[in-house]
C-alpha positions as CSV (number, residue, x, y, z in Angstrom):
1,M,-5.6,-20.1,-22.4
2,R,-8.8,-18.2,-21.8
3,V,-8.4,-14.8,-19.5
4,V,-11.4,-13.2,-17.9
5,V,-10.9,-9.7,-16.4
6,S,-13.8,-9.7,-13.6
7,P,-16.4,-6.7,-12.9
8,H,-14.4,-6.2,-9.7
9,V,-12.1,-3.9,-10.8
10,L,-11.8,-0.7,-9.0
11,A,-12.1,3.0,-10.3
12,G,-14.1,1.5,-13.6
13,G,-10.5,-0.2,-14.4
14,G,-12.0,-3.1,-16.1
15,P,-12.0,-1.8,-19.5
16,L,-9.0,-0.1,-19.2
17,V,-6.4,-2.8,-17.9
18,T,-8.2,-5.1,-21.0
19,D,-7.3,-2.4,-23.5
20,E,-4.0,-2.2,-22.3
21,I,-3.0,-5.7,-22.0
22,L,-4.8,-6.1,-25.8
23,K,-2.7,-3.3,-27.2
24,R,0.6,-5.4,-26.2
25,R,-0.5,-8.4,-27.1
26,P,-3.8,-8.5,-29.6
27,G,-4.0,-12.0,-29.8
28,I,-4.9,-13.1,-26.4
29,D,-8.1,-15.2,-25.4
30,L,-9.5,-12.4,-23.1
31,E,-12.6,-11.1,-22.2
32,H,-13.5,-8.3,-19.5
33,V,-16.9,-9.2,-17.8
34,A,-18.6,-5.8,-16.8
35,D,-22.1,-7.1,-15.2
36,E,-21.2,-9.5,-12.4
37,A,-24.1,-11.4,-12.4
38,D,-22.6,-13.0,-15.6
39,L,-18.9,-13.2,-14.1
40,P,-20.1,-17.1,-12.4
41,A,-20.7,-18.4,-16.4
42,A,-17.7,-16.4,-17.7
43,V,-14.9,-17.9,-15.5
44,A,-16.3,-21.4,-16.0
45,D,-13.5,-22.3,-18.7
46,A,-11.1,-19.8,-17.6
47,E,-7.8,-20.8,-16.6
48,I,-6.7,-16.8,-15.5
49,L,-8.7,-14.5,-13.5
50,I,-8.0,-10.7,-13.4
51,T,-9.2,-9.1,-10.2
52,H,-9.6,-6.9,-7.3
53,R,-11.2,-9.6,-5.4
54,L,-13.0,-12.7,-5.7
55,P,-15.9,-13.4,-4.2
56,E,-16.5,-17.2,-2.8
57,E,-18.8,-18.4,-5.4
58,V,-17.1,-17.1,-8.4
59,L,-13.7,-19.3,-7.2
60,E,-16.2,-22.3,-6.8
61,A,-17.7,-21.6,-10.2
62,A,-14.3,-21.0,-11.8
63,T,-14.0,-25.0,-12.5
64,D,-10.6,-24.7,-14.5
65,L,-8.7,-22.0,-13.0
66,E,-5.3,-22.0,-12.2
67,W,-4.2,-18.2,-11.6
68,V,-5.4,-15.3,-10.4
69,Q,-3.8,-12.3,-11.5
70,A,-4.7,-9.6,-8.3
71,L,-4.7,-6.0,-9.4
72,S,-3.3,-4.9,-6.0
73,A,-0.1,-5.3,-3.8
74,G,-2.4,-6.5,-0.4
75,T,-4.0,-9.6,-1.0
76,D,-5.6,-9.6,2.3
77,R,-9.0,-9.7,0.7
78,F,-7.9,-12.9,-1.1
79,D,-8.8,-16.8,0.8
80,H,-5.6,-17.6,0.3
81,E,-6.7,-21.2,2.4
82,A,-9.0,-21.9,-0.4
83,L,-7.0,-21.0,-3.5
84,A,-4.4,-23.2,-1.7
85,D,-6.7,-26.4,-1.7
86,R,-7.9,-25.6,-4.9
87,G,-3.9,-25.6,-5.9
88,V,-4.8,-22.1,-7.6
89,A,-2.0,-19.7,-7.6
90,L,-2.3,-16.1,-6.7
91,T,-0.1,-13.1,-7.8
92,N,-0.1,-9.2,-7.2
93,V,1.5,-6.2,-8.7
94,S,3.8,-5.5,-5.6
95,G,6.1,-2.9,-6.9
96,I,3.5,-0.8,-8.6
97,H,2.9,1.4,-6.6
98,A,6.5,2.1,-5.1
99,K,7.1,5.7,-7.3
100,P,3.6,7.0,-6.8
101,I,3.7,6.3,-3.0
102,G,7.0,7.1,-2.6
103,Q,6.3,10.6,-4.0
104,Q,3.0,10.8,-1.6
105,V,5.5,9.9,1.6
106,L,8.1,12.6,0.6
107,G,5.0,14.8,0.4
108,Y,4.0,13.9,3.6
109,L,7.2,14.5,5.1
110,L,7.6,17.8,3.6
111,H,4.3,19.1,4.4
112,F,5.3,18.9,8.0
113,E,8.9,19.4,8.0
114,R,8.3,22.7,6.1
115,G,4.9,23.7,8.3
116,F,2.7,23.6,5.2
117,D,-0.5,21.9,8.1
118,R,0.3,25.3,9.9
119,A,0.2,27.2,6.9
120,V,-3.1,25.4,5.8
121,A,-4.3,26.3,9.4
122,Q,-3.2,30.1,9.1
123,G,-4.5,30.4,5.5
124,R,-8.5,29.4,7.1
125,D,-8.0,32.4,9.3
126,R,-6.4,35.1,6.8
127,E,-3.4,35.0,9.7
128,W,0.2,36.1,8.8
129,Q,2.5,35.1,11.0
130,R,5.7,33.7,9.8
131,Y,7.2,30.5,11.1
132,T,10.5,28.5,10.7
133,G,10.6,25.2,8.5
134,G,12.6,22.2,9.5
135,E,15.0,20.2,7.1
136,L,14.5,16.4,6.6
137,G,18.8,16.6,6.9
138,D,18.6,16.9,10.7
139,R,15.7,13.5,10.7
140,T,15.5,10.2,11.0
141,V,13.1,8.3,9.0
142,G,11.8,5.1,10.3
143,I,10.2,2.4,7.6
144,V,8.5,-0.4,8.9
145,G,8.6,-3.1,6.2
146,V,11.5,-1.9,3.8
147,G,10.2,-3.9,0.4
148,A,9.6,-2.3,-2.8
149,I,7.9,0.8,-1.5
150,G,9.6,1.4,1.6
151,S,13.1,1.1,-0.6
152,K,11.8,3.5,-3.3
153,V,10.9,6.0,0.4
154,A,14.5,5.5,1.2
155,D,16.2,6.3,-2.3
156,Y,13.6,9.7,-2.5
157,C,14.7,10.7,1.2
158,Q,18.5,10.4,0.0
159,P,19.0,13.8,-1.7
160,F,17.9,15.1,1.7
161,D,20.3,14.2,3.7
162,A,17.8,12.3,6.0
163,R,18.7,9.3,7.7
164,V,16.6,6.1,7.2
165,I,16.3,3.1,9.3
166,G,13.7,0.3,8.8
167,T,12.9,-3.3,9.7
168,K,12.9,-5.8,7.0
169,R,11.9,-10.0,7.3
170,D,15.2,-10.6,5.9
171,P,17.6,-7.4,7.1
172,T,20.4,-9.4,5.6
173,D,19.0,-8.2,1.8
174,A,19.0,-4.5,2.8
175,P,18.7,-2.0,0.1
176,E,20.5,1.2,-0.5
177,G,19.4,4.3,0.6
178,V,18.6,2.2,4.1
179,D,21.3,3.5,6.7
180,E,20.1,0.6,9.2
181,I,18.2,-2.3,9.0
182,Y,16.5,-4.3,11.9
183,G,14.6,-7.6,11.4
184,A,10.9,-7.9,12.8
185,D,12.2,-8.0,16.3
186,G,14.2,-4.6,16.1
187,L,11.0,-2.7,15.8
188,A,11.0,-1.0,19.1
189,S,14.6,0.3,18.3
190,V,13.1,1.7,15.0
191,L,10.5,3.1,16.7
192,A,12.6,4.6,19.4
193,E,15.1,6.7,16.8
194,S,12.5,7.8,14.3
195,D,11.3,11.2,13.9
196,Y,8.8,10.3,10.8
197,L,7.6,6.5,11.0
198,V,6.6,5.2,7.5
199,V,4.4,2.1,7.8
200,A,4.7,0.5,4.3
201,C,4.6,-3.7,5.6
202,P,1.5,-6.0,4.3
203,L,-1.3,-7.0,6.3
204,T,-0.8,-10.3,7.6
205,E,-1.8,-12.0,10.8
206,E,1.5,-11.0,12.1
207,T,1.2,-7.3,11.4
208,R,-2.2,-6.6,12.1
209,G,-2.5,-4.1,15.2
210,L,1.4,-4.1,15.2
211,L,1.2,-0.6,16.0
212,D,-1.0,-0.4,19.4
213,A,-0.8,2.0,22.0
214,E,2.6,0.6,23.4
215,A,4.2,0.9,20.0
216,L,3.2,4.3,19.9
217,A,3.9,5.2,22.9
218,T,7.8,4.1,22.2
219,L,7.7,6.8,19.5
220,P,9.3,10.2,20.7
221,D,6.4,12.8,21.6
222,D,6.7,14.9,18.3
223,A,7.4,11.9,15.9
224,V,4.7,11.8,12.9
225,L,3.4,8.6,12.1
226,V,3.1,7.9,8.4
227,N,0.6,5.1,7.1
228,I,0.4,4.1,3.6
229,A,0.2,0.5,4.3
230,R,-3.6,-1.0,5.7
231,G,-5.2,0.8,8.0
232,D,-5.7,-2.4,10.6
233,I,-1.7,-2.2,10.8
234,V,-2.1,0.8,13.2
235,D,-4.4,0.6,16.3
236,Q,-6.9,3.7,15.6
237,S,-8.0,4.2,18.7
238,A,-5.0,4.2,20.4
239,L,-3.7,6.4,17.7
240,V,-6.4,9.3,18.5
241,D,-5.8,9.1,22.1
242,A,-2.1,9.5,21.5
243,L,-2.6,12.5,19.2
244,E,-5.2,14.2,21.5
245,A,-2.8,13.3,24.2
246,G,0.2,15.4,22.9
247,D,2.2,12.1,22.4
248,L,2.9,12.6,18.6
249,G,3.1,15.5,16.7
250,G,1.0,14.3,13.9
251,A,0.2,11.9,11.1
252,A,-0.4,11.7,7.4
253,L,-3.0,8.6,6.9
254,D,-4.1,7.1,3.3
255,V,-5.5,4.3,5.3
256,F,-8.1,3.6,7.9
257,E,-9.5,0.4,9.8
258,E,-12.9,1.3,8.2
259,E,-12.8,3.2,4.7
260,P,-14.5,5.6,3.6
261,L,-13.4,7.2,7.2
262,P,-16.8,7.9,8.8
263,E,-17.5,11.7,9.1
264,S,-17.8,11.3,12.9
265,S,-14.2,10.3,13.6
266,P,-11.9,12.9,15.2
267,L,-9.2,12.5,12.6
268,W,-10.9,15.0,10.6
269,D,-10.7,17.6,13.2
270,R,-6.8,17.6,13.9
271,D,-4.6,20.4,12.0
272,N,-2.1,17.9,12.8
273,V,-3.5,14.8,10.9
274,L,-3.2,15.0,7.2
275,V,-6.4,12.5,5.5
276,T,-6.3,10.9,2.3
277,P,-8.8,8.8,0.7
278,H,-6.8,6.2,0.1
279,M,-5.1,7.2,-3.3
280,A,-1.7,7.2,-2.3
281,G,-0.7,4.5,-5.4
282,S,-2.6,6.4,-8.0
283,T,-0.9,7.1,-10.8
284,P,-2.2,7.8,-14.7
285,H,0.2,4.8,-15.4
286,Y,-1.6,2.2,-13.1
287,W,-3.1,-0.2,-15.9
288,E,-0.1,0.2,-18.0
289,R,2.0,-1.2,-15.4
290,C,-0.6,-3.8,-14.2
291,A,-0.8,-5.0,-17.9
292,D,3.0,-5.2,-18.1
293,I,3.3,-7.4,-15.0
294,F,0.5,-9.4,-16.1
295,L,1.8,-10.2,-19.5
296,R,4.9,-11.1,-17.9
297,N,3.5,-13.4,-15.6
298,Y,1.5,-14.6,-18.9
299,D,4.5,-15.9,-20.4
300,R,6.1,-17.3,-17.7
301,F,2.4,-19.0,-16.6
302,R,2.3,-20.3,-20.4
303,D,5.9,-21.7,-20.4
304,G,5.6,-23.2,-17.1
305,E,8.4,-20.8,-15.0
306,D,8.1,-20.0,-11.8
307,L,5.4,-16.8,-11.5
308,E,6.6,-13.0,-10.6
309,N,5.0,-11.9,-7.3
310,R,3.4,-15.2,-6.4
311,V,1.8,-14.8,-2.7
312,V,0.0,-18.6,-3.0
């Protein structure tokens, strides 16, 4: 079976994930294509493609393609319908980001709970003014989408004695660490009770714009919104309005409707907004873990078994 790693791999990771795969399985027929212009010819006889995105012309050229391994958890950049029509499987690396994103979210929560936002603001002005920090044990953390990432966030909240509630597509399968779980129809209950709301669900047609002005108004006035999922799940204009009106305590945002976040965005100017550049899932172990997931699925694919993390 011929495997191609496309040039459409973020952060120059194509050679890195290729090396990690070949270190584990040196006999595999794998080629990393560095130049976009060479990709259509290279995929013409490939059964498997590893990539972060799949341009239409590449899919059309890949006449023997049977399986695409996305190097991301979200697959909204892929044309699911076109892949399904072709009978091409699509898998993601869901779960790979759980540890780094879980730690990032915990950092966000402590940033606001212990007043690091205030410390940063005072530091700019060289102002020495003592203040009292809070404790996560007094807070309720709501998680929209208790999947692999949401479950890890819940695990990391446990040592701090925070109460954790959340929504899950199948609420009968609640992970440990979550005190109360609701189906999607219980979102309003989660919003109303959350001191911190962590958005961790995938972007779908159902979740696009899920947290609109009405949903944000359901949160307590001092609540902090944390988004490490996709920017389009939150109505960014409504979020700005809520922050400016004092209807939210703050926000920690790693993802945005438009990326990079434009210099003109008012989100840059607020002391109660922590902006990070879509890096919550970053880790020095990223390509190693991608290689591990891919090779588990490679063996399944070769043996005719069901693929792990299959989305199409």
